[in-house]
VOGU-3710 file (C-alpha; in Angstrom, 3 decimals, decimal comma):
1> mseyssisaf> -163,288/26,482/148,889  -165,629/24,406/150,914  -166,964/26,464/153,643  -166,214/24,381/155,652  -162,132/24,579/156,562  -162,089/20,888/158,739  -163,928/17,744/159,504  -164,990/19,595/162,801  -166,651/22,589/161,606  -168,561/19,953/158,996
11> healyagrtt> -169,618/18,090/161,825  -170,679/20,691/163,708  -172,601/22,055/160,885  -174,000/18,868/160,028  -175,071/18,182/163,924  -176,557/21,681/163,970  -178,749/20,545/161,436  -177,271/23,631/159,139  -175,830/20,906/156,579  -176,505/17,521/155,424
21> ctemvryyld> -174,419/14,359/153,781  -176,651/14,794/150,893  -175,365/18,213/150,616  -171,343/18,026/150,611  -171,458/15,246/148,326  -173,232/17,380/145,986  -171,034/20,111/146,936  -168,030/17,641/145,598  -169,659/15,947/143,020  -170,008/19,675/140,908
31> rigqtkhlna> -165,960/20,607/141,926  -165,313/17,430/140,197  -167,296/17,764/137,073  -166,112/21,534/137,541  -162,146/20,189/137,179  -162,165/17,180/134,547  -159,322/18,458/132,733  -156,774/17,847/136,111  -157,573/14,558/135,439  -157,745/13,521/139,230
41> ylevfeeeal> -160,009/11,247/139,798  -160,402/7,602/137,207  -163,693/6,845/138,375  -166,649/8,341/140,620  -168,425/6,446/142,219  -171,553/8,884/141,988  -174,464/6,815/142,683  -173,130/5,330/145,851  -172,062/7,842/147,251  -175,226/9,771/146,958
51> akahaldtri> -177,210/7,008/148,264  -174,899/6,375/151,585  -174,969/9,951/151,763  -178,392/9,376/152,148  -179,138/7,480/154,231  -176,445/8,874/156,700  -178,798/12,194/156,483  -181,890/9,305/157,574  -180,252/7,805/160,455  -178,561/11,484/161,955
61> kngesvgala> -182,222/12,613/161,796  -183,950/10,150/163,545  -181,359/10,010/165,979  -179,335/6,983/165,581  -175,676/6,707/166,352  -173,256/7,391/163,190  -169,558/6,770/163,176  -166,861/9,444/164,179  -165,994/9,604/160,130  -169,845/10,286/158,974
71> givigikdvi> -170,321/11,961/156,543  -166,528/12,632/155,111  -165,473/12,837/151,648  -162,777/10,547/150,470  -161,120/9,947/148,000  -158,018/6,681/147,755  -155,514/5,908/145,373  -156,298/3,509/142,704  -153,221/0,923/144,636  -156,008/0,379/147,224
81> cykghkvsaa> -158,565/-2,278/147,199  -162,083/-1,732/147,508  -164,858/-4,381/147,021  -167,054/-4,518/143,794  -164,640/-1,773/142,462  -162,498/-1,095/139,650  -159,065/-1,443/140,937  -155,658/-1,007/137,717  -152,785/0,474/139,505  -153,103/3,262/136,391
91> srilegftsl> -151,923/0,522/134,943  -152,940/-1,137/131,492  -152,617/-4,693/132,480  -155,084/-4,432/135,481  -157,481/-2,186/132,395  -161,292/-3,291/133,963  -160,638/-5,001/136,949  -162,692/-5,086/139,267  -161,314/-6,068/143,599  -162,574/-9,004/145,505
101> ysataverll> -162,271/-7,409/148,726  -161,242/-4,167/150,403  -157,854/-2,618/151,769  -158,218/-3,261/156,219  -157,904/0,542/155,686  -161,091/1,268/153,505  -163,081/-1,173/155,341  -161,784/1,447/158,951  -163,779/3,746/156,703  -166,323/2,405/156,412
111> aedaiiignl> -167,035/0,791/160,168  -166,804/5,149/161,164  -169,226/6,020/158,040  -166,958/8,004/155,646  -167,968/8,189/151,998  -165,300/6,974/149,732  -165,891/8,946/146,442  -164,344/7,590/143,753  -161,051/6,146/142,500  -157,375/8,634/141,763
121> ncdefamgst> -154,938/8,199/139,171  -151,305/8,133/139,876  -148,539/7,036/138,920  -148,313/3,046/137,008  -148,112/1,078/140,248  -146,986/3,755/141,914  -143,550/4,071/139,851  -142,669/7,924/139,134  -142,354/10,884/140,575  -144,847/13,373/138,855
131> nensaygpvl> -148,137/11,527/137,901  -146,836/10,851/134,124  -146,917/7,668/134,058  -150,653/6,646/134,483  -152,215/4,757/131,709  -154,511/7,219/131,971  -153,025/10,232/131,684  -151,248/12,529/133,346  -152,663/14,965/136,384  -152,410/18,772/136,355
141> naldnsrvpg> -151,457/20,817/139,047  -154,733/22,653/140,237  -152,569/26,001/140,849  -150,701/25,758/137,818  -152,134/23,095/134,576  -148,400/23,360/132,394  -147,009/21,884/136,075  -146,564/18,175/137,825  -148,574/17,760/141,135  -145,865/15,370/141,934
151> gssggsavav> -146,699/11,911/142,515  -147,049/8,755/142,835  -149,863/9,636/144,560  -150,342/12,957/142,166  -154,405/12,215/141,945  -154,736/12,540/145,781  -152,737/15,050/146,116  -154,825/17,484/143,783  -157,935/15,845/144,734  -157,464/17,934/148,168
161> qadlcmvslg> -155,795/20,929/146,603  -158,702/21,629/144,285  -160,979/20,700/146,747  -162,328/17,582/145,098  -162,407/15,809/148,363  -162,519/16,063/152,576  -158,943/14,314/153,171  -157,508/11,156/150,661  -155,612/8,908/150,995  -152,271/7,833/148,560
171> sdtggsvrqp> -149,493/5,688/149,716  -145,620/6,455/149,988  -142,694/4,025/148,886  -140,359/6,421/148,978  -142,543/9,756/149,184  -145,361/9,156/147,333  -147,187/11,345/149,362  -144,762/13,795/150,775  -143,516/14,810/147,848  -146,837/15,711/146,211
181> adfcgivglk> -147,949/17,168/148,866  -145,485/19,586/149,078  -145,707/20,529/145,008  -149,501/20,856/145,523  -148,909/23,162/148,752  -151,051/20,786/151,143  -150,387/18,116/154,510  -149,187/14,798/153,579  -148,292/12,484/156,360  -146,433/8,734/155,449
191> ptygrisryg> -146,510/6,862/159,097  -144,329/4,543/160,801  -143,846/1,607/158,550  -146,864/-0,881/160,056  -148,241/1,572/162,021  -151,395/0,990/159,055  -152,266/-1,940/157,414  -151,099/-3,115/153,625  -153,735/-5,689/153,056  -155,340/-4,432/150,251
201> liayassfdq> -152,805/-1,972/149,082  -151,223/-3,326/145,860  -147,394/-4,074/146,309  -144,931/-2,087/144,524  -141,870/-2,648/147,471  -143,152/-4,338/150,779  -140,701/-3,390/152,468  -140,749/0,461/151,547  -144,900/0,365/151,203  -147,018/2,413/153,264
211> igifgrniad> -150,611/4,051/153,193  -150,129/7,655/153,809  -153,054/10,829/154,510  -153,683/13,909/152,476  -155,431/17,070/153,956  -156,103/19,834/154,111  -155,135/20,530/158,344  -152,800/18,221/160,584  -156,010/17,611/162,835  -158,100/16,251/160,170
221> varvlqfiag> -155,302/13,698/159,581  -154,690/13,138/162,597  -158,307/11,870/162,973  -158,503/9,801/159,986  -154,856/8,166/160,896  -157,156/7,466/164,392  -159,503/4,794/162,597  -156,949/3,499/159,883  -154,282/2,597/161,884  -154,112/-0,574/164,103
231> pdeydstasn> -152,809/-4,116/163,828  -154,704/-6,443/161,620  -154,848/-9,842/161,605  -154,559/-10,203/157,796  -151,083/-8,476/157,275  -148,181/-10,155/159,376  -145,980/-6,893/158,888  -148,633/-3,968/160,973  -147,104/-3,156/163,935  -149,632/-4,489/167,341
241> eevpdyqivh> -147,827/-1,372/168,620  -150,252/0,408/170,854  -152,701/3,112/168,718  -152,460/6,689/171,131  -154,868/9,293/170,930  -153,289/11,267/167,646  -155,926/14,131/167,716  -154,535/15,245/170,850  -151,851/18,406/170,426  -148,662/18,109/173,101
251> nkswkiaylr> -147,851/22,468/173,054  -144,044/22,180/174,428  -141,149/23,563/173,098  -138,841/21,027/170,548  -135,680/19,431/170,068  -135,123/19,699/167,043  -132,783/18,491/164,639  -131,597/19,696/160,831  -129,271/17,603/158,389  -126,574/20,100/157,748
261> dalfhpglde> -125,827/17,475/154,565  -129,369/17,865/153,338  -129,736/22,115/153,927  -126,387/22,496/152,080  -126,907/19,455/149,400  -125,884/21,636/146,055  -129,064/20,715/144,287  -131,539/22,547/146,626  -133,045/25,322/145,416  -131,429/28,275/146,785
271> emkegytrff> -134,193/30,248/147,614  -135,848/27,495/149,347  -132,460/27,165/150,827  -133,204/30,935/152,506  -136,910/29,854/153,492  -135,567/27,234/155,474  -132,991/28,744/156,914  -135,518/31,938/158,730  -138,102/29,146/159,620  -135,244/27,622/161,402
281> eeleaagdtv> -135,145/30,857/162,977  -138,128/31,191/163,701  -138,776/27,734/165,129  -135,753/29,137/167,738  -138,093/32,330/168,677  -140,733/30,196/169,851  -138,907/28,444/171,897  -137,861/24,833/170,456  -134,043/24,536/169,946  -132,543/23,788/166,307
291> taadfayldy> -129,279/22,787/165,796  -126,986/20,705/163,382  -126,690/17,241/162,876  -124,478/15,501/159,883  -125,473/13,014/158,192  -123,147/11,841/155,721  -125,282/9,384/153,645  -126,934/11,533/151,964  -125,662/10,462/148,607  -125,968/7,006/149,240
301> vvpayyvltt> -129,888/6,936/149,723  -131,096/7,493/146,677  -129,080/4,593/144,361  -129,564/2,290/148,290  -133,053/2,810/147,410  -133,899/2,289/144,452  -131,607/-1,053/144,357  -134,102/-2,108/147,012  -137,147/-1,472/145,487  -136,664/-2,361/142,000
311> aeassnlsrf> -135,883/-5,724/143,122  -138,410/-6,070/145,330  -141,198/-4,543/142,703  -139,292/-7,666/139,778  -140,582/-9,866/142,847  -143,617/-8,730/143,294  -145,026/-7,947/140,075  -143,969/-11,136/138,639  -147,629/-12,470/139,799  -149,494/-10,543/136,819
321> dgvkyghrts> -148,488/-12,438/133,970  -152,236/-12,316/131,904  -152,976/-16,057/132,833  -155,517/-15,243/135,623  -156,170/-12,037/135,517  -155,206/-8,966/134,179  -154,052/-7,946/130,414  -154,045/-11,329/127,919  -152,507/-10,725/124,644  -154,175/-11,171/121,913
331> lnnleladfy> -151,785/-13,478/119,971  -152,493/-16,968/119,640  -150,453/-19,672/119,234  -147,474/-18,965/121,321  -145,492/-20,626/123,836  -145,774/-20,107/127,155  -142,744/-17,999/127,255  -143,319/-16,009/124,608  -147,145/-15,423/125,980  -145,850/-14,150/129,081
341> kksrsegfgk> -143,570/-11,934/127,177  -146,114/-10,533/124,895  -148,473/-10,033/128,007  -146,269/-8,427/130,030  -145,089/-6,151/127,409  -147,975/-4,679/126,168  -149,476/-4,522/129,654  -146,813/-2,531/131,404  -146,203/0,913/130,271  -142,496/2,348/130,229
351> evkrrillgt> -141,038/3,012/133,782  -142,627/-0,286/135,370  -140,730/-1,969/132,530  -138,015/0,295/133,831  -138,050/-0,929/137,383  -138,341/-4,261/136,149  -135,816/-4,815/134,452  -133,358/-3,250/136,948  -134,620/-4,785/139,968  -134,014/-8,670/138,113
361> fvlsagyyda> -130,746/-7,039/136,839  -129,522/-6,470/141,009  -130,894/-9,449/141,847  -129,490/-12,266/139,006  -126,885/-14,134/139,424  -123,325/-12,437/139,938  -124,760/-9,141/140,695  -126,746/-9,900/143,744  -123,525/-8,928/145,696  -122,407/-6,130/144,665
371> yfakaqqvrr> -126,126/-4,413/144,141  -128,467/-5,994/146,683  -126,360/-6,991/149,461  -124,184/-3,461/149,452  -127,952/-1,781/149,295  -128,743/-3,806/152,228  -125,735/-2,834/153,812  -125,673/0,431/153,562  -129,497/0,545/154,276  -128,778/-0,890/157,703
381> mvvdklneil> -125,607/2,246/158,123  -128,344/4,685/157,261  -131,279/2,907/160,346  -128,580/3,183/162,498  -127,468/6,971/162,385  -131,205/7,581/161,564  -132,108/6,285/164,950  -128,956/7,579/166,968  -130,212/11,218/165,390  -133,573/10,600/167,077
391> seydaivmpt> -132,372/9,263/170,465  -131,053/12,840/171,084  -133,584/14,983/169,445  -137,655/15,193/169,301  -137,850/15,843/165,781  -135,658/16,247/161,942  -136,412/18,936/160,120  -135,325/18,933/156,474  -137,107/19,682/152,918  -139,779/17,622/151,060
401> vpstafkige> -138,092/18,328/147,673  -134,866/20,160/146,370  -137,502/22,244/144,434  -140,750/23,564/143,472  -142,631/21,800/141,564  -141,416/21,438/137,577  -143,105/21,374/133,888  -144,755/18,992/132,473  -142,124/16,207/130,070  -139,263/18,497/131,720
411> ktndpiamyl> -137,524/15,534/133,266  -139,341/12,573/131,203  -136,398/11,777/129,791  -133,793/11,754/132,499  -134,655/9,589/134,383  -131,397/9,997/136,500  -132,549/13,401/137,236  -135,874/12,617/138,018  -134,429/9,637/140,431  -132,763/11,907/142,025
421> adiytvlanl> -135,593/14,085/142,942  -136,240/12,008/145,383  -133,480/12,110/147,830  -134,852/13,632/150,956  -137,972/11,876/150,647  -136,402/8,412/150,673  -134,571/8,802/153,942  -137,729/7,880/156,352  -138,890/5,035/153,789  -135,777/3,132/154,004
431> agvpaisvpl> -135,476/3,635/158,162  -139,577/2,516/158,590  -139,376/5,909/160,849  -143,470/8,166/160,136  -142,557/11,743/158,519  -145,113/14,551/156,994  -144,651/17,835/154,169  -146,563/21,080/155,620  -146,768/23,626/153,435  -144,486/26,050/154,324
441> qrhsngmpyg> -144,518/29,234/151,802  -144,568/30,125/147,886  -141,665/30,087/146,202  -140,943/33,907/143,978  -141,981/31,114/141,052  -145,710/31,298/143,221  -145,540/27,508/143,976  -145,778/26,383/146,956  -142,921/24,567/149,149  -143,035/22,552/152,233
451> vqiitkqfse> -141,123/21,320/155,016  -140,915/17,659/156,561  -140,488/16,721/159,629  -139,375/12,710/160,888  -139,729/11,563/163,707  -139,006/8,015/165,762  -140,619/5,378/164,950  -144,732/4,683/166,631  -143,973/8,420/167,683  -146,861/9,894/165,583
461> anllsiaeha> -148,138/11,567/168,224  -145,314/13,722/167,850  -144,895/14,743/164,998  -148,619/15,888/164,206  -148,096/18,255/167,140  -144,557/19,461/165,510  -146,709/19,988/162,689  -149,043/21,361/163,859  -146,669/23,844/165,467  -144,774/24,811/162,319
471> mqirqvtpv> -147,504/25,587/161,051  -148,814/27,936/163,356  -145,411/29,506/163,900  -145,811/30,189/159,874  -149,613/30,736/159,689  -149,545/28,809/156,741  -152,790/27,867/155,503  -153,026/25,163/152,598  -153,335/26,049/148,955
//
């Protein structure tokens, strides 16, 4: 691993003249070259990153001011647009497409002199929990190459896990940052819906999607969030809520709830349940209040989530028709409807087509009220119940996922089992609240697992402080 354990440690060495931005970029380029088998990166911006690093080194040497993220090497998930660079959502339908503009999050990183080193692999259109759905092959878990890294932001998680960048950006629609963070033994944050602008994020489900951050420690995640959060004139769903100082750690005793229905769910690994129980006892020993809370809707969150997100996906992905951009069938003399069908059938992968068809079905005449409208009602009930709990407690603590990382191919033929693995993460997306997964310990099978912390909307400052508190109690270091 890099000798610099955090952004602050790197900056201390950088400004003391003990290292340079160019040295760090070369270090990560070497690491990426040594770990190509992990398939984390789809494209590496080698020349551009080195040029940016050299320019920063010159400015620092000349005593010129630089941004707060100067020289920080960052990878971005291949659903986040970066002007002049390819973006494909890991799909053949956008193969070779070059973005015409940058996402607001990317613009804000660049404004603070961060160095974006490449595009990271993911499940196609962010649809998946294993990173096996990418058109460019699966990403491998660096701890055990026979296991999945989680998804859909698997490349972003592995890039941090395997020390291929300092921090990375992913996206989280139903757990796509937190679940791979858990499987890879690192930190993964999904902020409040609207905390980070979605402008330039290729849409899966617009009322759920949120850009998230991977890191090896809370301080690095907080620092990146500090500069990419905030309102955006290009995104009407971006909140105008004031951005506080996320880098201040609030040391206090916390009032915490755990969901009884989550801890004693039959799908949760028994060894993990024992680990969470011990962790709750450690929180109490540290002065926190930990109380069980009932949440009777847990078994309804996954069905509601998949009805709503697939419906939104069927609408969002209708724009990919092969007419103006993206894959176009090579067959000639087709009627327009057949042209659309052929282009989309060739360009989209199996899982994306499954979700488009499911979403189209739940929105169709005769089924809308039975499925989509009912799922919206469930979402409202979930939001109300979660807000009720969070009005009494500082945070909810619960598992991130029901098991450790499973074997590649283990669940590919059982989509229902794959979807049910999201039972603990989709809750935060349904409610639009912030959530984070932090590493907790190792399972007897050698793989890490984490704990998920949820707070009320726009309380990321408390969320990050509680997460830091949890990691200090366990004295956990990322893998």
